[in-house]
Every structure is written in C-alpha cells, then in structure tokens.
Residue frames as a rotation matrix with the C-alpha (Angstrom) as fourth column:
MET 1
0.880 -0.475 0.008 -85.27
0.444 0.827 0.346 -11.18
-0.171 -0.301 0.938 -41.26
SER 2
0.245 -0.828 0.504 -82.56
0.702 -0.207 -0.681 -9.13
0.668 0.521 0.531 -42.97
GLN 3
0.367 -0.074 0.927 -82.92
-0.398 -0.913 0.084 -6.37
0.841 -0.400 -0.365 -40.41
LYS 4
0.937 0.025 0.350 -82.34
-0.337 0.339 0.878 -8.83
-0.097 -0.940 0.326 -37.56
THR 5
0.697 -0.690 0.194 -79.22
0.681 0.722 0.120 -10.33
-0.223 0.048 0.974 -39.08
ALA 6
0.680 -0.423 0.599 -77.62
0.200 -0.679 -0.707 -7.04
0.705 0.600 -0.377 -40.17
PRO 7
0.669 -0.466 0.579 -75.99
-0.736 -0.521 0.431 -6.23
0.101 -0.714 -0.692 -36.78
THR 8
0.655 -0.419 0.629 -74.54
-0.013 0.826 0.564 -9.74
-0.756 -0.377 0.535 -36.58
ASP 9
0.685 -0.387 0.617 -73.17
0.722 0.256 -0.642 -9.49
0.091 0.886 0.455 -40.09
GLN 10
0.687 -0.421 0.592 -71.62
-0.199 -0.893 -0.405 -6.12
0.699 0.160 -0.697 -39.34
THR 11
0.680 -0.436 0.590 -70.04
-0.641 0.037 0.767 -7.47
-0.356 -0.899 -0.254 -36.15
ALA 12
0.659 -0.422 0.622 -68.55
0.453 0.883 0.119 -10.35
-0.600 0.203 0.774 -38.11
VAL 13
0.679 -0.405 0.612 -67.12
0.494 -0.365 -0.789 -7.93
0.543 0.839 -0.048 -40.67
ARG 14
0.694 -0.411 0.591 -65.62
-0.605 -0.777 0.171 -5.81
0.389 -0.476 -0.789 -37.90
ARG 15
0.679 -0.437 0.590 -64.05
-0.288 0.581 0.761 -8.87
-0.675 -0.687 0.269 -36.28
ARG 16
0.660 -0.433 0.614 -62.53
0.727 0.574 -0.377 -9.97
-0.189 0.695 0.693 -39.57
ARG 17
0.653 -0.409 0.637 -61.09
0.161 -0.747 -0.645 -6.52
0.740 0.524 -0.422 -40.20
LEU 18
0.703 -0.393 0.593 -59.63
-0.711 -0.420 0.564 -6.32
0.027 -0.818 -0.575 -36.69
TRP 19
0.228 -0.609 0.760 -57.89
-0.314 0.693 0.649 -9.68
-0.922 -0.387 -0.033 -37.14
ASP 20
0.988 0.039 -0.147 -56.89
-0.152 0.196 -0.969 -9.53
-0.009 0.980 0.199 -40.79
SER 21
0.569 -0.822 -0.007 -53.41
0.757 0.527 -0.387 -10.29
0.322 0.214 0.922 -42.10
GLN 22
0.043 -0.539 0.841 -52.24
0.001 -0.842 -0.539 -6.75
0.999 0.024 -0.035 -41.34
SER 23
0.601 0.257 0.757 -53.32
-0.715 -0.249 0.653 -7.10
0.356 -0.934 0.034 -37.70
LEU 24
0.962 -0.272 0.014 -51.57
0.247 0.892 0.378 -10.46
-0.115 -0.361 0.926 -37.36
ALA 25
0.275 -0.901 0.336 -48.43
0.654 -0.081 -0.752 -8.92
0.705 0.426 0.567 -38.83
LEU 26
0.154 -0.164 0.974 -48.61
-0.450 -0.890 -0.078 -6.05
0.880 -0.426 -0.211 -36.34
VAL 27
0.912 0.198 0.359 -48.99
-0.409 0.401 0.819 -8.49
0.018 -0.894 0.447 -33.46
ALA 28
0.735 -0.678 0.000 -45.88
0.673 0.730 -0.116 -10.36
0.079 0.085 0.993 -34.63
VAL 29
0.115 -0.713 0.692 -43.87
0.368 -0.617 -0.696 -7.16
0.923 0.335 0.192 -35.16
PHE 30
0.321 0.046 0.946 -44.68
-0.680 -0.684 0.264 -5.76
0.659 -0.728 -0.189 -31.73
ALA 31
0.994 -0.043 0.105 -43.97
-0.038 0.748 0.663 -9.11
-0.107 -0.662 0.742 -30.06
ALA 32
0.423 -0.893 0.156 -40.55
0.811 0.296 -0.504 -9.02
0.404 0.340 0.849 -31.71
LEU 33
0.104 -0.340 0.934 -40.09
-0.096 -0.939 -0.331 -5.41
0.990 -0.055 -0.131 -30.58
ILE 34
0.779 0.219 0.588 -40.80
-0.594 -0.045 0.803 -6.41
0.202 -0.975 0.095 -26.98
ALA 35
0.881 -0.474 -0.010 -38.32
0.465 0.860 0.211 -9.28
-0.092 -0.190 0.977 -27.28
VAL 36
0.181 -0.843 0.507 -35.60
0.615 -0.305 -0.727 -7.00
0.767 0.443 0.463 -28.65
SER 37
0.303 -0.013 0.953 -36.19
-0.479 -0.867 0.140 -4.50
0.824 -0.499 -0.269 -25.85
ALA 38
0.940 0.048 0.337 -35.64
-0.321 0.454 0.831 -7.30
-0.113 -0.890 0.443 -23.34
ILE 39
0.692 -0.717 0.088 -32.48
0.708 0.648 -0.281 -8.56
0.144 0.257 0.956 -25.03
VAL 40
0.251 -0.588 0.769 -30.85
-0.027 -0.798 -0.602 -5.13
0.968 0.130 -0.216 -24.84
PRO 41
-0.424 -0.490 -0.762 -28.75
0.683 0.380 -0.624 -5.31
0.595 -0.785 0.173 -21.64
GLY 42
0.662 0.723 0.199 -30.54
0.338 -0.525 0.781 -3.84
0.669 -0.449 -0.592 -18.65
ILE 43
-0.223 -0.674 0.704 -29.18
-0.471 -0.558 -0.683 -1.91
0.853 -0.485 -0.193 -15.70
PRO 44
-0.226 0.129 -0.966 -28.86
0.644 0.764 -0.049 -4.09
0.731 -0.633 -0.256 -12.56
VAL 45
-0.018 0.299 0.954 -30.61
-0.546 -0.802 0.241 -2.66
0.837 -0.517 0.178 -9.51
GLY 46
0.167 0.076 0.983 -29.82
-0.984 0.078 0.161 -3.79
-0.064 -0.994 0.088 -5.99
SER 47
-0.841 -0.501 0.204 -29.94
-0.514 0.858 -0.013 -7.47
-0.168 -0.116 -0.979 -5.10
PHE 48
-0.116 0.919 0.378 -33.50
-0.428 0.297 -0.854 -8.22
-0.896 -0.260 0.359 -6.13
GLY 49
-0.662 -0.254 0.706 -32.80
0.385 0.692 0.610 -9.43
-0.643 0.675 -0.360 -9.66
VAL 50
0.467 0.831 0.302 -35.10
0.775 -0.221 -0.593 -6.91
-0.426 0.511 -0.747 -11.38
PRO 51
-0.592 -0.805 -0.033 -33.02
0.679 -0.521 0.518 -4.84
-0.435 0.284 0.855 -13.84
ILE 52
0.135 0.546 -0.827 -34.06
-0.200 -0.802 -0.563 -1.61
-0.970 0.242 0.001 -15.51
THR 53
-0.601 -0.270 0.752 -34.86
0.611 0.451 0.650 -2.42
-0.515 0.851 -0.106 -19.16
LEU 54
-0.903 0.273 -0.330 -36.66
-0.416 -0.747 0.519 -0.91
-0.105 0.606 0.789 -22.14
GLN 55
-0.807 0.589 -0.047 -39.55
0.537 0.764 0.358 -3.36
0.247 0.264 -0.932 -21.81
THR 56
-0.265 0.742 -0.616 -41.82
0.601 -0.373 -0.707 -0.93
-0.754 -0.557 -0.347 -20.01
LEU 57
-0.487 0.005 -0.873 -41.50
-0.492 -0.828 0.270 1.41
-0.721 0.561 0.406 -22.98
THR 58
-0.892 0.089 -0.442 -42.36
-0.381 0.377 0.844 -1.24
0.242 0.922 -0.302 -25.56
ILE 59
-0.680 0.704 -0.203 -45.22
0.731 0.629 -0.266 -2.69
-0.060 -0.329 -0.942 -23.52
MET 60
-0.182 0.601 -0.778 -46.83
0.262 -0.733 -0.628 0.74
-0.948 -0.318 -0.023 -23.15
LEU 61
-0.593 -0.105 -0.798 -46.23
-0.657 -0.510 0.555 1.53
-0.465 0.854 0.233 -26.83
THR 62
-0.969 0.231 -0.088 -47.82
0.144 0.818 0.557 -1.79
0.201 0.527 -0.826 -27.82
GLY 63
-0.365 0.882 -0.299 -51.01
0.828 0.161 -0.537 -1.06
-0.425 -0.444 -0.789 -25.89
LEU 64
-0.141 0.284 -0.948 -51.23
-0.039 -0.959 -0.281 2.53
-0.989 -0.002 0.147 -27.09
VAL 65
-0.659 -0.198 -0.725 -50.74
-0.688 -0.232 0.688 1.64
-0.304 0.952 0.017 -30.75
LEU 66
-0.897 0.209 -0.390 -52.53
-0.077 0.794 0.603 -1.70
0.435 0.571 -0.696 -31.13
GLY 67
-0.011 0.933 0.360 -55.35
-0.815 -0.217 0.538 -1.35
0.580 -0.288 0.762 -28.61
ALA 68
0.160 0.135 0.978 -56.60
-0.918 0.383 0.098 -3.90
-0.362 -0.914 0.186 -26.09
GLY 69
0.879 0.328 0.345 -57.07
-0.226 0.925 -0.304 -7.08
-0.419 0.190 0.888 -28.14
ARG 70
0.802 -0.597 -0.024 -54.09
0.185 0.287 -0.940 -6.91
0.568 0.750 0.340 -30.45
GLY 71
0.152 -0.752 0.641 -51.86
-0.772 -0.495 -0.398 -5.35
0.617 -0.435 -0.656 -27.79
ALA 72
0.328 0.037 0.944 -52.59
-0.798 0.546 0.256 -8.21
-0.506 -0.837 0.208 -25.40
ALA 73
0.984 0.052 0.169 -52.08
0.047 0.845 -0.533 -10.69
-0.171 0.533 0.829 -28.24
ALA 74
0.528 -0.847 0.055 -48.63
-0.232 -0.206 -0.951 -9.25
0.817 0.489 -0.305 -29.00
VAL 75
-0.095 -0.537 0.838 -47.58
-0.975 -0.122 -0.188 -9.42
0.203 -0.835 -0.511 -25.35
GLY 76
0.594 0.403 0.696 -49.13
-0.573 0.819 0.015 -12.88
-0.565 -0.408 0.718 -25.04
LEU 77
0.939 -0.299 -0.170 -47.17
0.025 0.552 -0.833 -14.13
0.343 0.778 0.526 -28.05
TYR 78
0.108 -0.939 0.326 -43.95
-0.585 -0.325 -0.743 -12.78
0.804 -0.111 -0.585 -26.55
LEU 79
-0.006 -0.065 0.998 -44.68
-0.981 0.193 0.007 -14.45
-0.193 -0.979 -0.065 -23.19
VAL 80
0.887 0.375 0.267 -45.59
-0.314 0.917 -0.245 -17.80
-0.337 0.133 0.932 -24.77
LEU 81
0.703 -0.681 -0.205 -42.32
-0.022 0.267 -0.963 -17.86
0.710 0.682 0.173 -26.72
ALA 82
-0.129 -0.779 0.613 -40.31
-0.750 -0.328 -0.575 -16.87
0.649 -0.534 -0.542 -23.64
PHE 83
0.226 0.288 0.930 -42.02
-0.879 0.472 0.067 -19.41
-0.420 -0.833 0.360 -21.37
ALA 84
0.982 0.182 -0.050 -41.48
-0.182 0.843 -0.506 -22.06
-0.050 0.506 0.861 -24.07
GLY 85
0.585 -0.807 0.085 -37.73
0.634 0.520 0.573 -21.60
-0.506 -0.282 0.815 -23.80
LEU 86
0.373 -0.478 0.795 -36.60
0.643 -0.485 -0.593 -18.75
0.669 0.732 0.126 -26.04
PRO 87
-0.180 -0.533 -0.826 -34.09
0.967 -0.249 -0.050 -16.60
-0.180 -0.808 0.561 -24.07
ILE 88
-0.375 0.124 0.919 -36.00
0.510 -0.800 0.316 -13.37
0.774 0.587 0.237 -24.58
PHE 89
0.839 0.429 -0.335 -36.66
0.516 -0.431 0.740 -12.31
0.173 -0.794 -0.583 -21.01
SER 90
0.727 -0.598 0.338 -34.28
-0.583 -0.797 -0.156 -9.69
0.363 -0.084 -0.928 -19.63
GLY 91
0.076 -0.823 0.563 -30.80
-0.884 0.205 0.419 -11.09
-0.460 -0.530 -0.712 -19.06
GLY 92
-0.447 -0.249 -0.859 -31.37
-0.763 0.608 0.220 -13.88
0.467 0.754 -0.461 -21.58
ARG 93
-0.752 0.222 0.621 -33.64
-0.371 0.636 -0.677 -15.79
-0.545 -0.739 -0.396 -19.21
ALA 94
-0.432 0.653 -0.622 -36.35
-0.663 0.237 0.710 -18.17
0.611 0.719 0.330 -20.37
GLY 95
-0.578 0.255 -0.775 -38.89
0.342 0.938 0.054 -20.65
0.741 -0.234 -0.629 -19.05
LEU 96
0.437 0.896 0.076 -41.54
0.203 -0.181 0.962 -20.67
0.876 -0.405 -0.261 -16.36
GLN 97
0.102 -0.460 -0.882 -38.92
0.971 0.239 -0.012 -20.51
0.216 -0.855 0.471 -13.60
VAL 98
-0.746 -0.360 0.560 -38.79
0.301 -0.933 -0.199 -16.72
0.594 0.020 0.804 -14.00
LEU 99
0.171 0.912 0.372 -42.16
-0.173 -0.344 0.923 -16.65
0.970 -0.222 0.099 -12.25
ALA 100
0.624 -0.030 -0.781 -40.39
0.710 0.439 0.550 -17.74
0.326 -0.898 0.296 -9.07
GLY 101
-0.430 -0.901 -0.067 -38.10
0.875 -0.397 -0.278 -14.69
0.224 -0.178 0.958 -9.08
GLY 102
-0.479 0.147 -0.866 -38.38
0.511 -0.755 -0.411 -11.08
-0.714 -0.639 0.286 -8.07
SER 103
-0.878 0.093 -0.469 -39.50
-0.389 -0.709 0.588 -9.93
-0.279 0.699 0.659 -11.52
ALA 104
-0.783 0.581 0.224 -42.54
0.619 0.765 0.181 -12.24
-0.067 0.280 -0.958 -11.65
GLY 105
0.014 0.849 -0.528 -45.03
0.617 -0.423 -0.664 -9.50
-0.787 -0.317 -0.530 -10.79
TYR 106
-0.212 -0.172 -0.962 -43.69
-0.488 -0.834 0.257 -7.21
-0.847 0.524 0.093 -13.48
ILE 107
-0.980 -0.183 -0.082 -43.85
-0.167 0.513 0.842 -10.00
-0.112 0.839 -0.533 -16.07
VAL 108
-0.447 0.891 0.071 -47.47
0.858 0.450 -0.248 -10.81
-0.253 -0.050 -0.966 -15.22
ALA 109
0.058 0.461 -0.886 -48.21
0.253 -0.865 -0.433 -7.08
-0.966 -0.199 -0.166 -15.37
PHE 110
-0.862 -0.437 -0.257 -47.01
-0.129 -0.301 0.945 -6.89
-0.490 0.847 0.203 -18.99
LEU 111
-0.770 0.595 0.232 -50.13
0.568 0.471 0.675 -8.61
0.292 0.651 -0.700 -20.31
VAL 112
0.088 0.848 -0.522 -52.57
0.961 -0.210 -0.178 -6.81
-0.261 -0.486 -0.834 -18.03
ALA 113
-0.193 -0.252 -0.948 -50.98
0.191 -0.958 0.216 -3.40
-0.962 -0.139 0.233 -18.65
ALA 114
-0.979 -0.200 -0.034 -51.07
-0.002 -0.159 0.987 -3.77
-0.203 0.967 0.156 -22.45
PHE 115
-0.478 0.869 0.129 -54.74
0.808 0.377 0.453 -4.77
0.345 0.320 -0.882 -22.38
VAL 116
0.244 0.605 -0.758 -55.91
0.854 -0.504 -0.127 -2.03
-0.459 -0.616 -0.640 -20.00
LEU 117
-0.370 -0.443 -0.817 -53.83
0.018 -0.882 0.470 0.68
-0.929 0.159 0.335 -21.69
GLY 118
-0.952 0.076 0.298 -55.16
0.307 0.174 0.936 -0.54
0.019 0.982 -0.188 -25.04
LEU 119
-0.017 0.996 -0.083 -58.71
0.996 0.024 0.087 0.01
0.089 -0.081 -0.993 -23.81
ALA 120
0.215 0.030 -0.976 -57.75
0.457 -0.886 0.073 3.51
-0.863 -0.462 -0.204 -22.68
ALA 121
-0.769 -0.586 -0.255 -56.10
0.027 -0.428 0.903 4.23
-0.639 0.688 0.345 -26.04
GLN 122
-0.641 0.611 0.465 -59.23
0.730 0.298 0.615 3.18
0.237 0.734 -0.637 -27.93
PHE 123
0.378 0.786 -0.489 -61.28
0.892 -0.450 -0.033 5.59
-0.245 -0.424 -0.872 -25.82
ILE 124
-0.032 -0.486 -0.873 -58.75
0.222 -0.856 0.468 8.43
-0.975 -0.179 0.135 -26.25
ILE 125
-0.898 -0.343 0.275 -58.53
0.308 -0.047 0.950 8.01
-0.313 0.938 0.148 -30.03
LYS 126
-0.316 0.872 0.374 -62.30
0.872 0.111 0.477 8.27
0.375 0.477 -0.795 -30.36
ARG 127
0.542 0.662 -0.518 -62.80
0.836 -0.487 0.253 11.16
-0.085 -0.570 -0.817 -27.93
PHE 128
0.459 -0.452 -0.765 -59.83
0.160 -0.805 0.572 13.50
-0.874 -0.385 -0.297 -28.30
SER 129
0.965 -0.147 -0.216 -58.18
-0.256 -0.365 -0.895 15.39
0.053 0.919 -0.390 -31.14
ALA 130
0.586 -0.797 -0.145 -54.66
0.562 0.529 -0.636 14.59
0.583 0.291 0.758 -32.28
LYS 131
-0.005 -0.620 0.785 -53.26
-0.223 -0.764 -0.605 17.64
0.975 -0.178 -0.135 -30.45
ARG 132
0.229 0.200 0.953 -54.49
-0.945 -0.190 0.267 16.39
0.235 -0.961 0.145 -27.07
ARG 133
0.844 0.206 -0.495 -53.63
-0.185 0.978 0.093 12.73
0.503 0.013 0.864 -27.43
VAL 134
-0.139 -0.966 -0.220 -50.04
0.066 0.212 -0.975 12.94
0.988 -0.150 0.034 -26.21
LEU 135
-0.551 -0.031 0.834 -51.16
-0.748 -0.425 -0.510 14.29
0.371 -0.905 0.211 -22.84
TRP 136
0.434 0.820 0.373 -53.96
-0.900 0.413 0.140 11.75
-0.039 -0.397 0.917 -22.45
PHE 137
0.619 -0.330 -0.713 -51.74
-0.064 0.884 -0.464 8.89
0.783 0.332 0.526 -23.61
PHE 138
-0.476 -0.871 0.123 -49.19
-0.146 -0.059 -0.988 9.91
0.867 -0.488 -0.099 -20.99
LEU 139
-0.340 0.414 0.845 -51.76
-0.934 -0.252 -0.253 10.23
0.108 -0.875 0.472 -18.21
ALA 140
0.752 0.638 -0.165 -53.29
-0.630 0.770 0.104 6.86
0.194 0.026 0.981 -19.06
SER 141
0.302 -0.738 -0.603 -49.83
0.050 0.644 -0.763 5.29
0.952 0.200 0.231 -19.15
MET 142
-0.611 -0.548 0.572 -49.00
-0.487 -0.309 -0.817 6.71
0.625 -0.777 -0.078 -15.72
VAL 143
0.170 0.748 0.642 -52.18
-0.984 0.166 0.067 5.31
-0.056 -0.643 0.764 -14.17
VAL 144
0.877 0.123 -0.465 -51.48
-0.244 0.947 -0.209 1.89
0.415 0.297 0.860 -15.65
LEU 145
-0.046 -0.989 -0.143 -47.83
-0.107 0.147 -0.983 2.13
0.993 -0.030 -0.112 -14.61
VAL 146
-0.564 -0.189 0.804 -48.60
-0.750 -0.291 -0.594 2.92
0.347 -0.938 0.023 -10.98
VAL 147
0.218 0.799 0.560 -51.63
-0.942 0.322 -0.091 0.69
-0.253 -0.508 0.823 -10.44
ILE 148
0.959 0.261 -0.110 -50.79
-0.283 0.895 -0.344 -2.34
0.009 0.361 0.933 -12.59
THR 149
0.462 -0.840 -0.283 -47.07
-0.006 0.316 -0.949 -2.49
0.887 0.440 0.141 -13.45
HIS 150
-0.518 -0.721 0.460 -45.68
-0.450 -0.227 -0.864 -1.29
0.727 -0.654 -0.207 -10.13
GLY 151
0.180 0.667 0.723 -48.60
-0.984 0.122 0.133 -2.64
0.001 -0.735 0.678 -8.11
LEU 152
0.970 0.175 -0.171 -48.10
-0.193 0.976 -0.098 -6.20
0.150 0.128 0.980 -9.37
GLY 153
0.208 -0.971 -0.121 -44.33
-0.056 0.112 -0.992 -5.72
0.977 0.213 -0.031 -9.28
VAL 154
-0.372 -0.269 0.889 -44.43
-0.845 -0.299 -0.444 -4.94
0.385 -0.916 -0.116 -5.57
LEU 155
0.577 0.673 0.462 -46.80
-0.793 0.597 0.120 -7.85
-0.195 -0.435 0.879 -4.95
GLY 156
0.805 -0.318 -0.501 -44.45
-0.056 0.800 -0.598 -10.20
0.590 0.509 0.626 -6.81
MET 157
-0.259 -0.951 0.170 -41.47
-0.275 -0.095 -0.957 -9.17
0.926 -0.295 -0.237 -4.69
MET 158
-0.123 0.295 0.948 -43.51
-0.991 -0.081 -0.103 -9.60
0.047 -0.952 0.302 -1.53
LEU 159
0.817 0.553 0.163 -44.56
-0.557 0.830 -0.026 -13.13
-0.150 -0.069 0.986 -2.49
ASN 160
0.831 -0.477 -0.286 -41.38
0.174 0.711 -0.681 -14.47
0.528 0.517 0.674 -4.09
LEU 161
-0.168 -0.966 0.198 -38.72
0.090 -0.215 -0.972 -12.62
0.982 -0.146 0.123 -2.11
LYS 162
0.213 0.373 -0.903 -40.64
0.887 0.314 0.339 -12.64
0.410 -0.873 -0.264 1.18
LEU 163
-0.835 -0.476 0.275 -40.27
0.360 -0.852 -0.380 -8.88
0.415 -0.219 0.883 1.54
SER 164
-0.301 0.734 -0.609 -42.53
0.644 -0.314 -0.697 -6.72
-0.703 -0.603 -0.378 3.65
TRP 165
0.541 0.551 0.636 -44.69
0.841 -0.361 -0.403 -4.32
0.007 0.753 -0.658 1.67
GLN 166
0.860 -0.276 -0.429 -42.54
-0.129 -0.931 0.342 -1.44
-0.494 -0.239 -0.836 2.93
ALA 167
-0.131 -0.979 0.154 -39.33
-0.095 0.167 0.981 -3.08
-0.987 0.114 -0.115 1.70
ALA 168
-0.205 0.125 0.971 -40.88
0.878 0.462 0.126 -4.07
-0.433 0.878 -0.204 -1.64
PHE 169
0.823 0.554 0.127 -42.30
0.560 -0.754 -0.343 -0.59
-0.095 0.353 -0.931 -2.14
ALA 170
0.579 -0.689 -0.435 -38.92
-0.316 -0.682 0.660 0.99
-0.751 -0.244 -0.613 -1.36
ALA 171
-0.372 -0.731 0.572 -37.18
0.265 0.506 0.821 -1.37
-0.890 0.457 0.006 -3.81
ASP 172
0.105 0.540 0.835 -39.73
0.962 0.159 -0.223 -0.50
-0.254 0.827 -0.502 -6.48
LEU 173
0.724 0.274 -0.632 -39.33
0.254 -0.959 -0.125 3.27
-0.641 -0.070 -0.764 -6.18
VAL 174
-0.234 -0.933 -0.273 -36.00
-0.032 -0.273 0.962 3.25
-0.972 0.234 0.034 -8.01
TYR 175
-0.556 0.044 0.830 -37.80
0.757 0.441 0.483 2.32
-0.345 0.897 -0.278 -11.26
TYR 176
0.391 0.881 -0.265 -40.12
0.688 -0.471 -0.552 5.34
-0.611 0.033 -0.791 -11.31
PRO 177
0.099 -0.337 -0.936 -37.85
-0.311 -0.904 0.293 8.03
-0.945 0.263 -0.195 -12.84
GLY 178
-0.868 -0.494 -0.048 -36.93
-0.221 0.299 0.928 5.86
-0.444 0.817 -0.369 -15.82
ASP 179
-0.532 0.740 0.412 -40.47
0.806 0.592 -0.022 4.61
-0.260 0.320 -0.911 -16.29
ILE 180
0.357 0.633 -0.687 -41.88
0.346 -0.773 -0.532 8.13
-0.868 -0.048 -0.495 -16.29
LEU 181
-0.282 -0.565 -0.776 -39.39
-0.582 -0.542 0.606 9.10
-0.763 0.622 -0.176 -19.00
LYS 182
-0.959 -0.074 0.272 -40.28
0.133 0.733 0.667 5.98
-0.249 0.676 -0.693 -20.99
ASN 183
-0.099 0.993 0.071 -43.98
0.818 0.121 -0.562 6.81
-0.567 0.002 -0.824 -20.71
ILE 184
0.231 0.102 -0.968 -43.32
-0.236 -0.959 -0.157 10.26
-0.944 0.264 -0.197 -22.17
VAL 185
-0.717 -0.574 -0.396 -41.50
-0.544 0.105 0.832 8.68
-0.436 0.812 -0.388 -25.11
ALA 186
-0.789 0.463 0.403 -44.25
0.542 0.834 0.105 6.07
-0.287 0.301 -0.909 -25.59
ALA 187
0.173 0.910 -0.377 -46.99
0.527 -0.409 -0.745 8.72
-0.832 -0.070 -0.550 -25.57
ILE 188
0.039 -0.242 -0.969 -45.20
-0.587 -0.791 0.174 10.88
-0.809 0.562 -0.173 -28.12
ALA 189
-0.889 -0.448 -0.098 -44.35
-0.354 0.534 0.768 7.92
-0.291 0.717 -0.633 -30.36
ALA 190
-0.561 0.749 0.353 -47.89
0.690 0.658 -0.300 6.49
-0.457 0.076 -0.886 -30.20
ALA 191
0.315 0.676 -0.667 -49.45
0.144 -0.728 -0.670 9.84
-0.938 0.115 -0.326 -31.05
ALA 192
-0.305 -0.522 -0.796 -47.10
-0.740 -0.397 0.543 10.13
-0.600 0.755 -0.265 -34.04
VAL 193
-0.958 -0.023 0.286 -48.07
0.120 0.875 0.470 6.64
-0.260 0.484 -0.835 -35.24
HIS 194
-0.164 0.982 0.090 -51.77
0.763 0.185 -0.619 7.46
-0.625 -0.033 -0.780 -35.01
ARG 195
0.229 0.169 -0.959 -51.26
-0.339 -0.909 -0.241 10.70
-0.912 0.381 -0.151 -36.92
ALA 196
-0.602 -0.575 -0.554 -49.43
-0.718 0.086 0.691 8.86
-0.350 0.813 -0.465 -39.69
PHE 197
-0.840 0.338 -0.423 -51.75
0.040 0.817 0.575 5.83
0.540 0.466 -0.700 -39.71
PRO 198
-0.600 0.614 0.512 -55.16
-0.792 -0.548 -0.270 6.98
0.115 -0.568 0.815 -38.42
ASP 199
0.451 0.831 -0.326 -56.82
-0.771 0.547 0.328 3.58
0.450 0.103 0.887 -38.97
VAL 200
-0.455 -0.723 -0.520 -54.21
-0.363 0.684 -0.633 1.48
0.813 -0.099 -0.574 -37.18
LEU 201
-0.991 0.107 0.086 -56.31
-0.048 0.311 -0.949 1.31
-0.128 -0.944 -0.303 -33.99
VAL 202
-0.175 0.983 -0.056 -59.86
-0.231 -0.096 -0.968 2.34
-0.957 -0.157 0.244 -34.89
ARG 203
-0.957 -0.144 0.251 -60.72
0.178 0.392 0.903 0.28
-0.228 0.909 -0.349 -37.96
ARG 204
-0.457 0.822 -0.339 -63.77
-0.641 -0.569 -0.516 1.88
-0.617 -0.019 0.787 -39.53
VAL 205
-0.768 0.341 0.542 -66.51
0.538 0.803 0.257 -0.32
-0.348 0.489 -0.800 -40.97
LYS 206
-0.731 0.512 -0.451 -68.90
-0.602 -0.796 0.071 1.37
-0.322 0.323 0.890 -43.37
C-alpha cells in the first residue's frame, strides 16, 4: 500500500512547494512589475492605438523566470486587476472595453505567451548549462514573440479595426525592432536570475 501511495504523496509535496508563500510572493511581485511597465508612458505608433511599451519585456521575463504556472498566474493577476478597473493598462486604461480596441490581441497574447515561454524555460533550465541559457532563452522568446504575441496582435487588429491581414501585418512590423531588443534584455536578465537563484524555477523535491 505504501508503495502505491508514494508517488501521490510526492506529487502533493511538489505542488505545495511550487505554490508556497515564496511562489505567491513572486507572482505578486511580477504582476506589479508588469503593471509598472505598462504605466511607464509608451511611444504612440500610427493611428491604431497600440503604443510601444515595456510590457513585452516584462511578460517575457515573467515567463522565463517563473515558468508556466506561476508566470501565467502573475500575468493573470495583472489582467484581473486591470479588467476590474485599475488603470494599469498602457495609457492608464482599464476595464474590459480595451478588448474592443486595436491592442486586444496583444493583451490576450500576454497570458498565452507567459505560459508557453514558461514551459520552454522549464525545459531549457533542465537541459542546458548556464552558459547556453541566454541563447536558448532568446530563441524561445523570439518564437513566442512571432507566433503568439505578434500573431494574436495582428489577428486582434484584423477583427477590431477591420483591417486586411496585409494592413494589420504592415502595422505590426514597426514593433519588431524594439521587441527583439527587449527579448535580448529579457534573456540576459532571466539567465542572471537563474544563476543567482538556481531553485527559483526548478524546485527540487528529495
């Protein structure tokens, strides 16, 4: 009987350790970091109402540092507070009405990007040495950026602004140079965090 229950017990211990008080604190801290990055004034771009902000940087950093579950929880907490009325979307916006604007696709992508990049980060941490993590973090961030962040961003502009896919894609291209630079910073910063705190993502259960 004890042999059959051991895996379940170990899974329960792992779950408790992943969602202990330290993890909850990290979720809150990164949610606040995302909010602050949105409050910092963005750079207006064109007439589509989607400014260049630091949010892409903090979303990517959240996934890379916290992993899938806690990264998504941090982004989810930020979104819940913003949808509830706190003016912590870019430009001091708040409420569900932002989902009717040109930035809706990017906002939806925040949660998906953090979760998927968190999964990638968990794999990278387990498979690659510290010296190679910056490169793999950056490559994973770029895939997530192109497929999820910009993919959903283009889709959101097509649906809400009634743009053709060509027009939405052209409008989206202006964000790439800054986002690539932000991904480099996020990869370097995340690798540094994991060097300093090796158990922050992969919590070992003995």
